[in-house]
C-alpha positions as CSV (number, residue, x, y, z in Angstrom):
1,X,10.4,5.4,7.7
2,X,9.0,2.0,8.6
3,X,6.0,0.9,6.6
4,X,3.8,-2.2,6.8
5,X,2.0,-3.5,3.8
6,X,-0.6,-6.3,4.3
7,X,-0.3,-8.7,1.3
8,X,-2.5,-11.0,-0.7
9,X,-0.1,-12.9,-2.8
10,X,2.1,-10.1,-4.3
11,X,-0.6,-7.4,-4.2
12,X,-1.8,-5.2,-1.5
13,X,-4.5,-7.1,0.4
14,X,-8.0,-5.8,-0.6
15,X,-8.9,-5.7,3.1
16,X,-6.6,-5.3,6.2
17,X,-8.2,-8.2,8.0
18,X,-7.8,-10.5,5.0
19,X,-4.0,-10.4,4.7
20,X,-2.2,-13.6,5.4
21,X,1.2,-11.8,5.8
22,X,2.6,-8.3,6.1
23,X,5.6,-6.9,4.4
24,X,7.5,-4.5,6.7
25,X,10.0,-2.2,4.9
26,X,12.3,0.5,6.0
27,X,12.7,3.4,3.6
28,X,15.6,5.8,4.0
29,X,16.6,8.5,1.5
30,X,14.1,7.2,-1.1
31,X,15.3,3.6,-1.0
32,X,14.2,0.4,0.7
33,X,17.0,-0.5,3.2
34,X,15.4,-3.5,4.8
35,X,12.4,-5.7,4.5
36,X,10.9,-8.6,6.4
37,X,7.7,-10.6,6.3
38,X,5.3,-11.4,9.1
39,X,2.9,-14.3,9.1
40,X,-0.6,-13.4,10.5
41,X,-1.9,-16.9,11.0
42,X,-5.0,-16.6,13.2
43,X,-4.6,-13.0,14.2
44,X,-7.6,-10.7,14.3
45,X,-7.4,-7.3,12.6
46,X,-6.9,-5.5,16.0
47,X,-4.2,-8.0,17.0
48,X,-2.4,-7.3,13.7
49,X,-2.7,-3.5,14.3
50,X,-1.3,-3.9,17.8
51,X,1.6,-6.0,16.6
52,X,2.4,-3.5,13.9
53,X,2.3,-0.6,16.4
54,X,4.6,-2.6,18.8
55,X,7.0,-3.0,15.9
56,X,7.2,0.8,15.6
57,X,5.9,1.1,12.1
58,X,5.3,4.7,11.0
59,X,2.6,3.9,8.4
60,X,0.4,1.2,6.9
61,X,-0.3,1.0,3.2
62,X,-3.4,-1.0,2.7
63,X,-6.6,-1.6,0.8
64,X,-9.7,-1.3,3.0
65,X,-9.4,-1.3,6.7
66,X,-11.9,-1.5,9.6
67,X,-12.6,2.0,11.0
68,X,-11.8,0.9,14.5
69,X,-8.4,-0.4,13.4
70,X,-7.6,2.7,11.5
71,X,-8.6,4.9,14.4
72,X,-6.6,2.7,16.8
73,X,-3.5,3.0,14.7
74,X,-3.9,6.8,14.2
75,X,-4.3,7.2,18.0
76,X,-0.9,5.6,18.3
77,X,0.8,7.8,15.7
78,X,0.7,5.3,12.8
79,X,-0.4,6.9,9.5
80,X,-2.8,4.8,7.5
81,X,-2.8,5.1,3.7
82,X,-5.9,3.1,2.9
83,X,-7.8,2.4,-0.3
84,X,-4.6,1.5,-2.2
85,X,-4.7,-1.3,-4.7
86,X,-2.2,-3.1,-7.0
87,X,1.1,-4.7,-7.0
88,X,3.0,-4.1,-3.7
89,X,6.4,-3.6,-5.5
90,X,4.9,-0.8,-7.7
91,X,3.3,1.0,-4.7
92,X,6.6,0.8,-2.8
93,X,8.5,2.2,-5.9
94,X,6.0,5.1,-6.1
95,X,6.2,5.8,-2.4
96,X,10.0,5.8,-2.5
97,X,10.0,8.2,-5.4
98,X,7.2,10.6,-4.5
99,X,6.7,10.0,-0.7
100,X,3.4,10.3,1.0
101,X,2.1,12.7,-1.6
102,X,2.5,10.1,-4.4
103,X,0.2,7.5,-3.0
């Protein structure tokens, strides 16, 4: 599973459109197998959503998100796990351990 996590420092960004970068991770068998960072300099929220969909992410873990972006992603088969807060590493650990039901 490939997940995108919009970041504000080392935490999940409080709002999808406020993120300055996105952590993209690949999880397989409950472990992070790969990670990369994307810089979002000057991208609008829908441009970010489009970029993530084009990367083939399966899901987005985020704080708040514009409803049109959430719907746009869902229409393209990207799951949105919104209203998440806290340290990105901790959320990733929980997700790896418990899967979608744990977040």
